[in-house]
Backbone atoms as SQL, in Angstrom:
CREATE TABLE atoms (id INTEGER PRIMARY KEY, chain TEXT, resi INTEGER, resn TEXT, atom TEXT, x REAL, y REAL, z REAL);
INSERT INTO atoms VALUES
  (1, 'A', 1, 'MET', 'N', -11.860, 5.603, -126.632),
  (2, 'A', 1, 'MET', 'CA', -10.987, 4.431, -126.547),
  (3, 'A', 1, 'MET', 'C', -11.239, 3.528, -127.756),
  (4, 'A', 2, 'GLN', 'N', -10.190, 3.207, -128.480),
  (5, 'A', 2, 'GLN', 'CA', -10.294, 2.376, -129.684),
  (6, 'A', 2, 'GLN', 'C', -9.903, 0.937, -129.372),
  (7, 'A', 3, 'TYR', 'N', -10.749, 0.013, -129.782),
  (8, 'A', 3, 'TYR', 'CA', -10.471, -1.405, -129.586),
  (9, 'A', 3, 'TYR', 'C', -9.955, -2.027, -130.868),
  (10, 'A', 4, 'GLN', 'N', -9.028, -2.991, -130.728),
  (11, 'A', 4, 'GLN', 'CA', -8.629, -3.805, -131.861),
  (12, 'A', 4, 'GLN', 'C', -9.799, -4.712, -132.192),
  (13, 'A', 5, 'THR', 'N', -10.066, -4.908, -133.467),
  (14, 'A', 5, 'THR', 'CA', -11.140, -5.804, -133.881),
  (15, 'A', 5, 'THR', 'C', -10.652, -6.725, -134.987),
  (16, 'A', 6, 'ILE', 'N', -11.370, -7.819, -135.172),
  (17, 'A', 6, 'ILE', 'CA', -11.151, -8.726, -136.287),
  (18, 'A', 6, 'ILE', 'C', -12.522, -9.260, -136.678),
  (19, 'A', 7, 'ARG', 'N', -12.741, -9.424, -137.967),
  (20, 'A', 7, 'ARG', 'CA', -14.024, -9.962, -138.425),
  (21, 'A', 7, 'ARG', 'C', -14.064, -11.472, -138.167),
  (22, 'A', 8, 'LEU', 'N', -15.269, -11.982, -137.958),
  (23, 'A', 8, 'LEU', 'CA', -15.454, -13.390, -137.628),
  (24, 'A', 8, 'LEU', 'C', -14.834, -14.316, -138.673),
  (25, 'A', 9, 'ALA', 'N', -15.082, -14.071, -139.942),
  (26, 'A', 9, 'ALA', 'CA', -14.521, -14.925, -140.993),
  (27, 'A', 9, 'ALA', 'C', -12.989, -14.876, -140.974),
  (28, 'A', 10, 'GLN', 'N', -12.429, -13.687, -140.754),
  (29, 'A', 10, 'GLN', 'CA', -10.974, -13.543, -140.675),
  (30, 'A', 10, 'GLN', 'C', -10.420, -14.329, -139.490),
  (31, 'A', 11, 'PHE', 'N', -11.141, -14.283, -138.367),
  (32, 'A', 11, 'PHE', 'CA', -10.701, -15.011, -137.176),
  (33, 'A', 11, 'PHE', 'C', -10.648, -16.511, -137.459),
  (34, 'A', 12, 'LEU', 'N', -11.660, -17.049, -138.119),
  (35, 'A', 12, 'LEU', 'CA', -11.673, -18.483, -138.432),
  (36, 'A', 12, 'LEU', 'C', -10.496, -18.862, -139.329),
  (37, 'A', 13, 'LYS', 'N', -10.168, -17.992, -140.281),
  (38, 'A', 13, 'LYS', 'CA', -9.014, -18.263, -141.157),
  (39, 'A', 13, 'LYS', 'C', -7.700, -18.117, -140.386),
  (40, 'A', 14, 'TRP', 'N', -7.603, -17.088, -139.555),
  (41, 'A', 14, 'TRP', 'CA', -6.384, -16.817, -138.778),
  (42, 'A', 14, 'TRP', 'C', -6.055, -17.988, -137.858),
  (43, 'A', 15, 'LYS', 'N', -7.091, -18.573, -137.239),
  (44, 'A', 15, 'LYS', 'CA', -6.900, -19.708, -136.332),
  (45, 'A', 15, 'LYS', 'C', -6.797, -21.038, -137.094),
  (46, 'A', 16, 'ARG', 'N', -6.851, -20.959, -138.421),
  (47, 'A', 16, 'ARG', 'CA', -6.766, -22.139, -139.305),
  (48, 'A', 16, 'ARG', 'C', -7.879, -23.157, -139.032),
  (49, 'A', 17, 'LEU', 'N', -9.063, -22.632, -138.721),
  (50, 'A', 17, 'LEU', 'CA', -10.231, -23.481, -138.502),
  (51, 'A', 17, 'LEU', 'C', -10.931, -23.769, -139.822),
  (52, 'A', 18, 'VAL', 'N', -10.701, -22.904, -140.807),
  (53, 'A', 18, 'VAL', 'CA', -11.200, -23.094, -142.174),
  (54, 'A', 18, 'VAL', 'C', -10.049, -22.792, -143.129),
  (55, 'A', 19, 'ASN', 'N', -10.197, -23.258, -144.370),
  (56, 'A', 19, 'ASN', 'CA', -9.126, -23.071, -145.354),
  (57, 'A', 19, 'ASN', 'C', -9.283, -21.830, -146.217),
  (58, 'A', 20, 'SER', 'N', -10.496, -21.271, -146.260),
  (59, 'A', 20, 'SER', 'CA', -10.723, -20.135, -147.155),
  (60, 'A', 20, 'SER', 'C', -11.862, -19.272, -146.638),
  (61, 'A', 21, 'GLY', 'N', -11.968, -18.088, -147.222),
  (62, 'A', 21, 'GLY', 'CA', -13.076, -17.210, -146.886),
  (63, 'A', 21, 'GLY', 'C', -14.407, -17.813, -147.286),
  (64, 'A', 22, 'GLY', 'N', -14.416, -18.526, -148.407),
  (65, 'A', 22, 'GLY', 'CA', -15.640, -19.192, -148.855),
  (66, 'A', 22, 'GLY', 'C', -16.096, -20.252, -147.872),
  (67, 'A', 23, 'GLU', 'N', -15.143, -21.009, -147.351),
  (68, 'A', 23, 'GLU', 'CA', -15.485, -22.028, -146.352),
  (69, 'A', 23, 'GLU', 'C', -15.988, -21.367, -145.074),
  (70, 'A', 24, 'ALA', 'N', -15.365, -20.261, -144.678),
  (71, 'A', 24, 'ALA', 'CA', -15.807, -19.526, -143.486),
  (72, 'A', 24, 'ALA', 'C', -17.247, -19.061, -143.678),
  (73, 'A', 25, 'LYS', 'N', -17.538, -18.486, -144.845),
  (74, 'A', 25, 'LYS', 'CA', -18.894, -18.019, -145.149),
  (75, 'A', 25, 'LYS', 'C', -19.892, -19.168, -145.040),
  (76, 'A', 26, 'PHE', 'N', -19.564, -20.316, -145.621),
  (77, 'A', 26, 'PHE', 'CA', -20.431, -21.481, -145.604),
  (78, 'A', 26, 'PHE', 'C', -20.712, -21.946, -144.173),
  (79, 'A', 27, 'LYS', 'N', -19.671, -22.021, -143.351),
  (80, 'A', 27, 'LYS', 'CA', -19.818, -22.488, -141.967),
  (81, 'A', 27, 'LYS', 'C', -20.620, -21.486, -141.135),
  (82, 'A', 28, 'ILE', 'N', -20.348, -20.195, -141.312),
  (83, 'A', 28, 'ILE', 'CA', -21.056, -19.163, -140.543),
  (84, 'A', 28, 'ILE', 'C', -22.530, -19.113, -140.941),
  (85, 'A', 29, 'GLN', 'N', -22.799, -19.068, -142.237),
  (86, 'A', 29, 'GLN', 'CA', -24.188, -18.996, -142.681),
  (87, 'A', 29, 'GLN', 'C', -24.930, -20.306, -142.433),
  (88, 'A', 30, 'GLY', 'N', -24.182, -21.398, -142.260),
  (89, 'A', 30, 'GLY', 'CA', -24.783, -22.686, -141.932),
  (90, 'A', 30, 'GLY', 'C', -25.053, -22.854, -140.445),
  (91, 'A', 31, 'LYS', 'N', -24.874, -21.775, -139.692),
  (92, 'A', 31, 'LYS', 'CA', -25.142, -21.737, -138.247),
  (93, 'A', 31, 'LYS', 'C', -24.270, -22.716, -137.464),
  (94, 'A', 32, 'GLU', 'N', -23.025, -22.880, -137.920),
  (95, 'A', 32, 'GLU', 'CA', -22.083, -23.775, -137.257),
  (96, 'A', 32, 'GLU', 'C', -21.135, -23.048, -136.304),
  (97, 'A', 33, 'VAL', 'N', -21.280, -21.723, -136.200),
  (98, 'A', 33, 'VAL', 'CA', -20.368, -20.917, -135.386),
  (99, 'A', 33, 'VAL', 'C', -21.160, -20.168, -134.320),
  (100, 'A', 34, 'LEU', 'N', -20.681, -20.246, -133.083),
  (101, 'A', 34, 'LEU', 'CA', -21.297, -19.494, -131.989),
  (102, 'A', 34, 'LEU', 'C', -20.371, -18.351, -131.591),
  (103, 'A', 35, 'LEU', 'N', -20.959, -17.230, -131.237),
  (104, 'A', 35, 'LEU', 'CA', -20.203, -16.104, -130.700),
  (105, 'A', 35, 'LEU', 'C', -20.799, -15.793, -129.338),
  (106, 'A', 36, 'ASN', 'N', -19.981, -15.949, -128.312),
  (107, 'A', 36, 'ASN', 'CA', -20.424, -15.721, -126.932),
  (108, 'A', 36, 'ASN', 'C', -21.689, -16.522, -126.603),
  (109, 'A', 37, 'GLY', 'N', -21.727, -17.770, -127.112),
  (110, 'A', 37, 'GLY', 'CA', -22.816, -18.685, -126.787),
  (111, 'A', 37, 'GLY', 'C', -24.037, -18.602, -127.678),
  (112, 'A', 38, 'ASN', 'N', -24.036, -17.678, -128.630),
  (113, 'A', 38, 'ASN', 'CA', -25.182, -17.510, -129.533),
  (114, 'A', 38, 'ASN', 'C', -24.772, -17.766, -130.975),
  (115, 'A', 39, 'ILE', 'N', -25.671, -18.366, -131.747),
  (116, 'A', 39, 'ILE', 'CA', -25.388, -18.580, -133.170),
  (117, 'A', 39, 'ILE', 'C', -25.150, -17.231, -133.827),
  (118, 'A', 40, 'GLU', 'N', -24.070, -17.145, -134.611),
  (119, 'A', 40, 'GLU', 'CA', -23.739, -15.906, -135.326),
  (120, 'A', 40, 'GLU', 'C', -23.703, -16.206, -136.818),
  (121, 'A', 41, 'THR', 'N', -24.500, -15.471, -137.603),
  (122, 'A', 41, 'THR', 'CA', -24.567, -15.717, -139.042),
  (123, 'A', 41, 'THR', 'C', -23.959, -14.589, -139.867),
  (124, 'A', 42, 'GLN', 'N', -23.385, -13.577, -139.209),
  (125, 'A', 42, 'GLN', 'CA', -22.751, -12.473, -139.931),
  (126, 'A', 42, 'GLN', 'C', -21.248, -12.706, -140.005),
  (127, 'A', 43, 'ARG', 'N', -20.753, -12.981, -141.208),
  (128, 'A', 43, 'ARG', 'CA', -19.311, -13.251, -141.317),
  (129, 'A', 43, 'ARG', 'C', -18.475, -12.006, -141.070),
  (130, 'A', 44, 'GLY', 'N', -19.072, -10.823, -141.238),
  (131, 'A', 44, 'GLY', 'CA', -18.358, -9.569, -141.006),
  (132, 'A', 44, 'GLY', 'C', -18.480, -9.063, -139.578),
  (133, 'A', 45, 'LYS', 'N', -19.090, -9.848, -138.703),
  (134, 'A', 45, 'LYS', 'CA', -19.264, -9.441, -137.302),
  (135, 'A', 45, 'LYS', 'C', -17.905, -9.109, -136.695),
  (136, 'A', 46, 'GLN', 'N', -17.823, -7.944, -136.053),
  (137, 'A', 46, 'GLN', 'CA', -16.565, -7.500, -135.455),
  (138, 'A', 46, 'GLN', 'C', -16.365, -8.151, -134.088),
  (139, 'A', 47, 'LEU', 'N', -15.223, -8.775, -133.895),
  (140, 'A', 47, 'LEU', 'CA', -14.881, -9.401, -132.624),
  (141, 'A', 47, 'LEU', 'C', -13.864, -8.538, -131.893),
  (142, 'A', 48, 'ILE', 'N', -13.943, -8.557, -130.571),
  (143, 'A', 48, 'ILE', 'CA', -12.958, -7.852, -129.754),
  (144, 'A', 48, 'ILE', 'C', -12.376, -8.834, -128.727),
  (145, 'A', 49, 'THR', 'N', -11.278, -8.437, -128.114),
  (146, 'A', 49, 'THR', 'CA', -10.652, -9.261, -127.086),
  (147, 'A', 49, 'THR', 'C', -11.681, -9.623, -126.019),
  (148, 'A', 50, 'GLY', 'N', -11.698, -10.897, -125.669),
  (149, 'A', 50, 'GLY', 'CA', -12.626, -11.388, -124.662),
  (150, 'A', 50, 'GLY', 'C', -13.804, -12.139, -125.243),
  (151, 'A', 51, 'ASP', 'N', -14.100, -11.906, -126.531),
  (152, 'A', 51, 'ASP', 'CA', -15.175, -12.662, -127.172),
  (153, 'A', 51, 'ASP', 'C', -14.789, -14.140, -127.219),
  (154, 'A', 52, 'ILE', 'N', -15.800, -14.998, -127.195),
  (155, 'A', 52, 'ILE', 'CA', -15.584, -16.443, -127.281),
  (156, 'A', 52, 'ILE', 'C', -16.262, -16.958, -128.547),
  (157, 'A', 53, 'VAL', 'N', -15.457, -17.561, -129.428),
  (158, 'A', 53, 'VAL', 'CA', -15.965, -18.180, -130.649),
  (159, 'A', 53, 'VAL', 'C', -15.965, -19.684, -130.429),
  (160, 'A', 54, 'THR', 'N', -17.101, -20.329, -130.669),
  (161, 'A', 54, 'THR', 'CA', -17.195, -21.782, -130.551),
  (162, 'A', 54, 'THR', 'C', -17.380, -22.365, -131.937),
  (163, 'A', 55, 'PHE', 'N', -16.505, -23.307, -132.290),
  (164, 'A', 55, 'PHE', 'CA', -16.531, -23.943, -133.607),
  (165, 'A', 55, 'PHE', 'C', -16.201, -25.416, -133.417),
  (166, 'A', 56, 'ASN', 'N', -17.044, -26.298, -133.961),
  (167, 'A', 56, 'ASN', 'CA', -16.874, -27.745, -133.793),
  (168, 'A', 56, 'ASN', 'C', -16.788, -28.140, -132.316),
  (169, 'A', 57, 'GLY', 'N', -17.553, -27.448, -131.469),
  (170, 'A', 57, 'GLY', 'CA', -17.614, -27.781, -130.052),
  (171, 'A', 57, 'GLY', 'C', -16.435, -27.306, -129.223),
  (172, 'A', 58, 'ILE', 'N', -15.505, -26.573, -129.840),
  (173, 'A', 58, 'ILE', 'CA', -14.327, -26.079, -129.130),
  (174, 'A', 58, 'ILE', 'C', -14.414, -24.561, -129.018),
  (175, 'A', 59, 'GLU', 'N', -14.135, -24.048, -127.813),
  (176, 'A', 59, 'GLU', 'CA', -14.167, -22.601, -127.588),
  (177, 'A', 59, 'GLU', 'C', -12.799, -21.980, -127.832),
  (178, 'A', 60, 'TYR', 'N', -12.796, -20.848, -128.505),
  (179, 'A', 60, 'TYR', 'CA', -11.577, -20.078, -128.779),
  (180, 'A', 60, 'TYR', 'C', -11.785, -18.669, -128.263),
  (181, 'A', 61, 'LYS', 'N', -10.920, -18.230, -127.352),
  (182, 'A', 61, 'LYS', 'CA', -11.012, -16.874, -126.818),
  (183, 'A', 61, 'LYS', 'C', -10.262, -15.924, -127.736),
  (184, 'A', 62, 'VAL', 'N', -10.903, -14.814, -128.061),
  (185, 'A', 62, 'VAL', 'CA', -10.286, -13.803, -128.918),
  (186, 'A', 62, 'VAL', 'C', -9.334, -12.969, -128.078),
  (187, 'A', 63, 'LEU', 'N', -8.072, -12.954, -128.473),
  (188, 'A', 63, 'LEU', 'CA', -7.033, -12.155, -127.795),
  (189, 'A', 63, 'LEU', 'C', -6.326, -11.307, -128.837),
  (190, 'A', 64, 'LEU', 'N', -6.636, -10.024, -128.856),
  (191, 'A', 64, 'LEU', 'CA', -6.016, -9.088, -129.808),
  (192, 'A', 64, 'LEU', 'C', -5.215, -8.060, -129.037),
  (193, 'A', 65, 'GLU', 'N', -4.145, -7.580, -129.648),
  (194, 'A', 65, 'GLU', 'CA', -3.326, -6.547, -128.988),
  (195, 'A', 65, 'GLU', 'C', -3.622, -5.187, -129.548);
């Protein structure tokens, strides 16, 4: 079974939470992003539907088709 995935940095750009890949890298490596409640420092981390990304205190549920 193949799952749709999106990388963490791409997700932040897609949701317009950051303006660029460089900004995404800075925020992720600065430990400002949580994935499923844990600090995530890998910008290439693969996300799947159901994952929860927390940024600036707001939770975003990953929904991919």
